[in-house]
C-alpha positions in Angstrom: 18.3 -6.1 -0.4 18.2 -9.8 -0.9 21.9 -10.1 -1.2 22.5 -8.2 2.0 19.9 -10.2 4.0 21.8 -13.5 2.5 25.0 -12.2 3.5 23.9 -11.5 7.0 22.4 -14.7 7.4 25.4 -16.5 6.2 27.9 -14.8 8.6 25.8 -14.8 11.4 27.0 -18.5 12.4 30.5 -17.2 12.0 30.0 -14.5 14.4 28.2 -16.7 16.9 31.1 -19.3 16.6 33.6 -16.6 17.4 31.7 -15.4 20.3 31.1 -19.0 21.4 34.9 -19.5 21.3 36.0 -16.4 23.1 33.4 -17.4 25.9 35.1 -21.1 25.9 38.7 -19.8 26.3 37.2 -17.4 29.1 35.5 -20.5 30.8 38.3 -23.4 30.3 41.6 -21.1 30.3 40.6 -17.6 32.0 42.1 -16.0 29.0 42.5 -12.3 29.6 42.0 -11.5 25.9 38.8 -13.2 25.9 37.3 -11.7 29.1 38.2 -8.3 27.4 36.4 -8.9 24.0 33.7 -11.8 24.4 31.0 -9.4 25.6 31.4 -6.7 23.0 31.8 -9.5 20.1 28.4 -11.1 21.3 26.7 -7.6 21.6 27.9 -6.9 18.0 26.7 -10.4 17.0 23.4 -9.7 18.5 23.1 -6.4 16.8 23.9 -7.8 13.3 21.2 -10.7 14.1 18.8 -8.1 15.0 19.2 -6.1 11.9 19.1 -9.2 9.9 15.8 -10.2 11.1 14.2 -6.8 11.0 15.3 -6.4 7.2 14.0 -9.8 6.4 10.6 -8.8 8.1 10.6 -5.6 6.3 11.8 -6.9 2.8 9.5 -10.0 2.5 6.5 -8.3 4.5 5.9 -10.8 7.1 6.8 -11.9 10.8 10.0 -14.0 10.2 8.3 -17.3 11.3 7.0 -18.9 8.0 9.3 -21.9 8.3 11.2 -23.9 10.9 14.5 -22.5 9.8 13.0 -18.8 10.3 11.7 -19.8 13.7 15.0 -21.3 15.0 16.8 -17.9 14.1 14.3 -16.0 16.2 14.5 -18.4 18.9 18.3 -18.0 18.8 18.1 -14.3 19.1 15.5 -14.3 21.7 17.7 -16.8 23.8 20.9 -14.7 23.5 18.9 -11.6 24.5 17.6 -13.2 27.6 21.1 -14.5 28.5 22.7 -10.9 27.9 20.0 -9.7 30.3 20.9 -11.9 32.9 24.6 -11.6 32.3 24.6 -7.7 32.7 22.1 -7.9 35.7 23.9 -10.4 37.6 27.4 -9.9 36.4 28.0 -13.8 35.8 29.8 -14.5 32.6 31.4 -18.2 33.0 28.2 -19.7 32.3 28.0 -17.9 28.7 29.9 -20.7 26.9 27.1 -23.3 27.5 24.2 -21.1 26.5 26.4 -19.8 23.2 26.9 -23.6 22.0 23.1 -24.0 22.1 22.6 -20.6 20.1 25.2 -21.4 17.8 23.6 -24.6 16.8 20.1 -23.1 16.3 21.8 -20.3 14.2 23.8 -22.9 12.3 20.6 -24.9 11.5 18.7 -21.9 10.5 21.1 -20.4 8.1 21.8 -23.8 6.6 18.1 -24.5 5.8 16.4 -21.2 5.6 14.8 -20.2 2.1 13.7 -16.5 1.5 10.3 -16.1 -0.2 7.4 -13.6 -0.3 4.9 -16.5 -0.7 3.6 -16.7 2.9 0.3 -17.4 4.6 -1.7 -14.3 5.2 -1.6 -14.9 9.1 2.1 -14.0 9.3 1.1 -10.5 8.1 -1.3 -10.0 11.4 0.5 -7.2 13.9 -1.3 -9.1 16.8 -0.1 -12.6 15.5 3.5 -11.2 15.3 3.4 -9.8 19.2 1.7 -13.0 20.2 4.3 -15.3 18.4 7.2 -13.0 19.6 6.0 -13.4 23.3 5.7 -17.2 22.7 9.2 -17.4 21.2 10.9 -15.2 24.4 9.0 -17.7 26.7 10.4 -21.0 25.3 13.8 -19.2 25.0 13.7 -18.4 28.8 12.8 -22.1 29.4 15.5 -23.3 27.1 18.3 -21.2 29.2 16.4 -22.4 32.5 17.2 -25.8 31.2 20.8 -25.2 30.6 21.3 -23.4 34.1 19.6 -26.5 35.7 21.9 -28.8 33.7 25.0 -26.6 35.2 23.5 -26.8 38.6 23.2 -30.6 38.5 26.6 -31.0 37.2 28.1 -28.8 39.9 26.0 -30.6 42.5 27.1 -34.0 41.7 30.9 -33.0 41.2 30.9 -31.7 44.7 28.9 -34.5 46.0 31.5 -37.1 44.4 34.4 -34.6 45.7 35.5 -33.9 42.0 37.0 -30.6 42.1 37.8 -29.8 38.3 37.1 -27.2 35.9 33.3 -27.4 36.7 33.9 -26.5 40.3 36.4 -24.1 39.6 34.9 -22.1 36.9 31.1 -22.4 37.4 29.3 -20.1 39.9 28.1 -21.3 43.1 25.1 -23.6 43.5 22.9 -20.6 45.1 24.0 -18.5 41.9 23.1 -21.1 39.5 19.8 -22.0 41.3 19.0 -18.0 41.1 19.9 -18.0 37.3 17.6 -21.1 36.7 14.9 -19.5 38.7 15.1 -16.3 37.0 15.1 -17.8 33.4 12.0 -19.7 34.5 10.3 -16.7 35.6 11.1 -14.8 32.5 9.8 -17.9 30.3 6.6 -17.9 32.5 5.9 -14.5 32.2 6.0 -14.3 28.5 4.2 -17.5 28.1 1.4 -15.8 30.2 1.3 -12.6 27.9 1.4 -15.1 24.7 -1.5 -16.9 26.2 -3.5 -13.6 27.0 -3.0 -12.4 23.2 -3.9 -15.8 21.9 -7.0 -15.6 23.7 -7.7 -12.3 22.1 -6.5 -13.2 18.6 -8.7 -16.4 18.7 -11.6 -14.4 19.5 -11.0 -12.3 16.4 -10.2 -15.2 14.0 -12.3 -17.9 15.0 -15.2 -16.1 16.9 -14.3 -18.2 20.3 -11.9 -17.6 23.1 -11.2 -21.4 23.1 -10.1 -23.4 20.1 -9.7 -27.2 20.3 -5.9 -27.5 19.4 -3.4 -29.9 20.9 -0.6 -27.3 21.0 -2.6 -24.8 23.0 -3.2 -28.0 25.5 0.4 -28.2 25.5 1.0 -24.6 26.4 -1.6 -25.0 29.4 0.4 -28.0 30.5 3.7 -25.9 30.4 2.2 -23.0 32.1 1.2 -25.4 35.0 4.8 -27.0 35.2 6.4 -23.5 35.3 3.8 -22.0 37.5 4.5 -24.9 40.0 8.2 -24.6 39.9 7.9 -20.7 40.6 5.2 -21.2 43.4 7.0 -23.8 44.7 10.3 -21.9 45.0 8.9 -18.8 46.4 6.1 -19.9 48.5 6.8 -23.6 49.5 10.4 -23.0 49.8 11.4 -26.3 47.9 15.1 -27.1 47.3 17.1 -25.8 44.6 17.7 -29.4 43.5 14.1 -29.8 43.3 13.7 -26.8 41.3 16.5 -27.8 39.0 14.9 -31.1 38.2 11.5 -29.4 37.6 13.2 -27.1 34.9 15.0 -30.2 33.4 11.8 -32.1 33.4 9.5 -29.2 32.1 11.9 -28.6 28.9 12.0 -32.2 27.9 8.3 -32.2 28.2 8.1 -29.4 25.9 10.5 -30.9 23.4 8.8 -34.4 23.7 5.4 -33.4 23.3 6.0 -30.8 20.4 7.4 -33.8 18.6 4.7 -36.1 19.2 2.0 -33.5 18.4 3.6 -32.6 15.1 3.9 -36.2 14.2 0.3 -37.5 15.1 -2.0 -34.6 15.3 -2.7 -31.6 13.2 -3.0 -27.8 14.4 -4.0 -24.5 13.2 -0.3 -23.2 14.3 1.2 -25.1 11.2 1.8 -22.4 8.3 3.6 -24.3 5.6 
């Protein structure tokens, strides 16, 4: 079984590279072969990825978040699942290349540095913790995709403003569609983060005997929830401009990355498992 898991983990970046290449061919050249096979190849890759993670969790008896490399793989799968949901729902495929470049590098990093071991903290055996972390991973995947769509929106916006009508203008969907994708991704991320926070409170009560634990990463989660909640409220109720919403998604994800780096460098947290 170890050989099977190791083999699947090794070939995953290859499959993601092929899918990324096909989506790139479709975006830059409108290649008919790529258009026909890119979605089936991506769905096959996602199926292999899902099987690999399930087998790894079953064989090593833990939710696959025992290291940064394992978390990267779960994050890559979550991101591509959210993208496929949006692609299927809205039938927009020209943005897939940009999403898959991000996913490919996540999985490449994971496969390069992952280590397989059964010597893991007891906390990773908890079913409640597994669901809690799954929701958190899905939420940050949604925010990452929202960040990428906001970048695409701003690139297209500035191209139109500068009267540059190149491949970005001709192949990306309209500003309205990109803004909708940005908003939908942020909404998905916000929904899963809300669930993760709720489950985290329950888990904290069971483990620490308190609903609130003084931990810097929890404060960052609350701040992230406020940022994206503000974006959703501003877009739905206050009718903020699409450009303002794009900048909020952009700033929100940059805040997540910088704050996580800062906390890991300068603070300690019970969210560290190894």
